[in-house]
C-alpha positions as CSV (number, residue, x, y, z in Angstrom):
1,M,4.8,-24.9,14.5
2,E,3.4,-28.1,13.4
3,Y,0.2,-27.8,11.3
4,M,-2.5,-30.3,10.8
5,G,-1.2,-33.5,9.5
6,D,2.3,-34.4,8.5
7,K,3.8,-34.7,5.2
8,R,2.6,-38.3,4.5
9,F,-0.8,-37.1,5.2
10,W,-0.8,-34.2,2.8
11,D,1.0,-36.4,0.1
12,E,-1.9,-38.7,0.1
13,K,-4.4,-36.2,0.3
14,F,-3.0,-34.6,-2.8
15,A,-2.2,-37.9,-4.5
16,N,-6.0,-38.8,-3.9
17,R,-7.7,-35.7,-5.5
18,N,-9.1,-35.3,-8.7
19,D,-7.3,-34.2,-11.9
20,N,-8.5,-30.5,-11.6
21,P,-7.6,-27.8,-9.3
22,L,-10.0,-26.5,-6.6
23,S,-11.2,-23.0,-7.0
24,P,-9.1,-20.0,-5.5
25,E,-9.9,-18.5,-2.2
26,K,-12.8,-16.1,-2.4
27,S,-11.2,-13.5,-0.3
28,L,-8.4,-13.4,-2.8
29,V,-10.4,-13.1,-5.9
30,D,-12.1,-10.3,-4.1
31,C,-9.0,-8.7,-2.8
32,V,-6.4,-9.2,-5.7
33,R,-6.5,-5.6,-6.5
34,Y,-4.6,-4.8,-3.3
35,F,-1.5,-6.6,-4.7
36,K,1.4,-4.7,-6.0
37,E,2.3,-5.7,-9.4
38,G,5.1,-8.2,-9.9
39,T,6.1,-11.1,-7.9
40,I,4.3,-13.4,-5.4
41,L,5.4,-16.0,-2.7
42,D,2.6,-18.5,-1.9
43,I,3.2,-19.9,1.3
44,A,1.8,-23.5,1.9
45,C,0.6,-23.4,-1.6
46,G,-0.7,-26.6,-1.8
47,D,-1.5,-27.8,-5.3
48,G,-1.9,-24.3,-6.4
49,R,-5.6,-23.0,-6.6
50,N,-4.5,-19.5,-5.7
51,S,-1.1,-19.7,-7.5
52,L,-2.8,-20.8,-10.6
53,F,-5.4,-17.7,-10.2
54,L,-2.3,-15.3,-9.7
55,L,-0.7,-16.6,-12.7
56,K,-3.8,-15.7,-14.7
57,E,-4.0,-12.5,-13.3
58,G,-0.2,-11.7,-14.6
59,F,1.9,-12.2,-11.5
60,K,5.1,-14.3,-11.2
61,V,4.6,-16.6,-8.7
62,T,6.6,-18.9,-6.5
63,G,5.0,-21.8,-4.5
64,V,6.3,-23.3,-1.6
65,D,4.9,-26.5,0.3
66,F,6.5,-29.5,2.3
67,S,4.0,-31.7,0.0
68,I,6.3,-33.0,-2.9
69,K,2.7,-34.4,-4.6
70,A,1.3,-30.9,-4.2
71,L,4.0,-29.3,-5.9
72,E,3.7,-31.9,-8.5
73,R,0.2,-31.0,-9.2
74,L,0.9,-27.4,-9.3
75,Q,3.5,-27.7,-12.0
76,M,1.1,-29.8,-13.8
77,F,-1.6,-27.4,-13.9
78,A,0.5,-24.7,-14.5
79,K,1.9,-26.6,-17.7
80,R,-1.7,-27.3,-19.0
81,S,-2.4,-23.5,-18.9
82,N,0.9,-22.6,-20.4
83,Y,2.3,-20.6,-17.3
84,V,5.6,-20.9,-15.6
85,V,5.4,-21.3,-11.8
86,N,8.6,-21.7,-9.6
87,T,8.0,-24.1,-7.0
88,V,10.2,-25.2,-3.6
89,R,9.7,-27.8,-1.3
90,I,10.2,-26.3,2.2
91,D,9.1,-27.5,5.8
92,L,7.7,-24.4,7.2
93,S,7.6,-25.6,10.7
94,K,11.4,-25.3,10.6
95,L,12.8,-21.9,12.0
96,N,14.4,-20.0,9.3
97,S,12.6,-22.1,6.5
98,L,12.5,-19.0,4.4
99,N,16.0,-17.7,4.6
100,D,17.1,-18.4,1.1
101,I,13.8,-17.7,-0.7
102,G,14.5,-14.0,-1.7
103,V,12.3,-11.0,-1.7
104,F,9.0,-10.7,-3.4
105,D,6.7,-7.8,-4.1
106,N,3.7,-9.7,-2.4
107,I,3.2,-12.8,0.3
108,L,0.1,-15.1,0.3
109,I,-0.4,-17.1,3.3
110,N,-3.8,-19.0,2.8
111,H,-5.1,-21.7,5.2
112,Y,-1.8,-21.9,7.0
113,R,-1.0,-20.7,10.4
114,L,2.9,-19.6,10.3
115,S,4.4,-19.4,13.5
116,K,5.1,-15.9,15.2
117,E,8.6,-16.1,14.3
118,G,7.9,-16.9,10.9
119,L,5.6,-13.9,10.5
120,A,8.5,-11.8,12.3
121,D,10.6,-12.7,9.5
122,I,8.2,-12.0,6.4
123,E,9.7,-8.4,6.6
124,N,12.9,-9.7,5.3
125,H,11.2,-11.3,2.1
126,I,8.9,-8.6,1.2
127,S,9.8,-5.5,-0.8
128,D,8.8,-1.9,0.3
129,N,5.1,-1.4,-0.1
130,G,4.6,-5.1,-0.8
131,I,1.4,-6.8,0.3
132,L,1.1,-9.6,2.8
133,F,-2.1,-11.4,2.5
134,V,-2.9,-13.9,5.3
135,C,-6.5,-15.7,5.2
136,G,-7.6,-18.9,7.1
137,F,-9.6,-20.2,9.8
138,G,-10.0,-17.5,12.3
139,H,-10.3,-17.2,16.1
140,K,-14.4,-18.0,16.0
141,H,-14.2,-21.1,14.0
142,Q,-15.6,-24.2,15.7
143,V,-12.8,-26.6,16.3
144,D,-13.3,-30.1,15.1
145,S,-11.2,-33.2,14.6
146,K,-9.9,-31.3,11.1
147,I,-9.1,-28.2,12.5
148,R,-7.3,-27.6,15.6
149,K,-7.5,-24.6,18.0
150,Q,-3.6,-24.1,17.4
151,D,-4.5,-23.8,13.7
152,L,-6.8,-20.9,13.9
153,I,-5.4,-17.4,13.0
154,Q,-5.3,-14.9,15.9
155,S,-5.0,-11.2,15.9
156,S,-2.1,-11.6,18.6
157,D,-0.1,-13.4,15.7
158,F,0.5,-10.3,13.9
159,E,2.0,-8.2,17.0
160,D,5.6,-8.2,15.3
161,V,4.2,-7.6,12.0
162,K,2.6,-4.5,12.7
163,K,6.0,-3.0,13.4
164,S,7.1,-3.0,9.7
165,F,3.3,-3.5,8.1
166,E,0.2,-1.3,8.3
167,L,-3.0,-3.0,8.3
168,V,-5.0,-2.1,5.0
169,K,-8.0,-4.3,5.3
170,Y,-9.4,-6.6,7.7
171,I,-12.5,-9.0,6.9
172,E,-14.3,-11.7,8.8
173,D,-16.5,-14.2,7.0
174,K,-18.7,-17.2,7.8
175,D,-19.9,-19.9,5.3
176,E,-20.7,-23.6,5.4
177,R,-17.1,-24.5,5.9
178,G,-16.7,-22.1,9.0
179,F,-15.5,-18.7,10.3
180,F,-12.4,-17.2,8.2
181,V,-10.6,-14.1,8.5
182,T,-8.4,-12.0,6.0
183,Y,-5.6,-9.6,7.0
184,I,-4.1,-7.3,4.2
185,F,-1.0,-5.6,5.2
186,R,1.0,-3.2,3.4
187,K,4.9,-3.1,4.0
188,R,6.1,0.5,5.3
189,S,8.8,2.0,3.0
190,S,12.1,1.9,5.0
């Protein structure tokens, strides 16, 4: 699934940001207690605002993104705080892009709509009782020039996920940026 903007767009966006990370996603901060202790895969991590928060909370984080500039910034921010973060450049629009990534205790997907195929594959990359945390612009968000309809998270995105995961919490929220949804799933024990 093509996401809003190509690699060049995002590399330029991250290259032009100031020298400080953005604040972590509010929903993540509010719900970090749901995460299982251990490792987290931060999918489409950007320059790491959520990865940095999770590192501070004691998790071992691997961030994946297709923007090399974003990953370089994440490494710079982590080094500044004496954190160690693993980063991997991956184009999530490609089928089976996570094949070699491994298994994690938790997976975070924030402000990225992973394809249905990608979501269906998530169960292969998360340990039993692990948490899948998905947050972003939701189905009621007002579409504009930056956020397209195909970028909005829909409840139907999770039909295959529900076969292996139970929904622990669902949150709808609206602020000046728009309408957001948060889904927190726990993988059932095999």
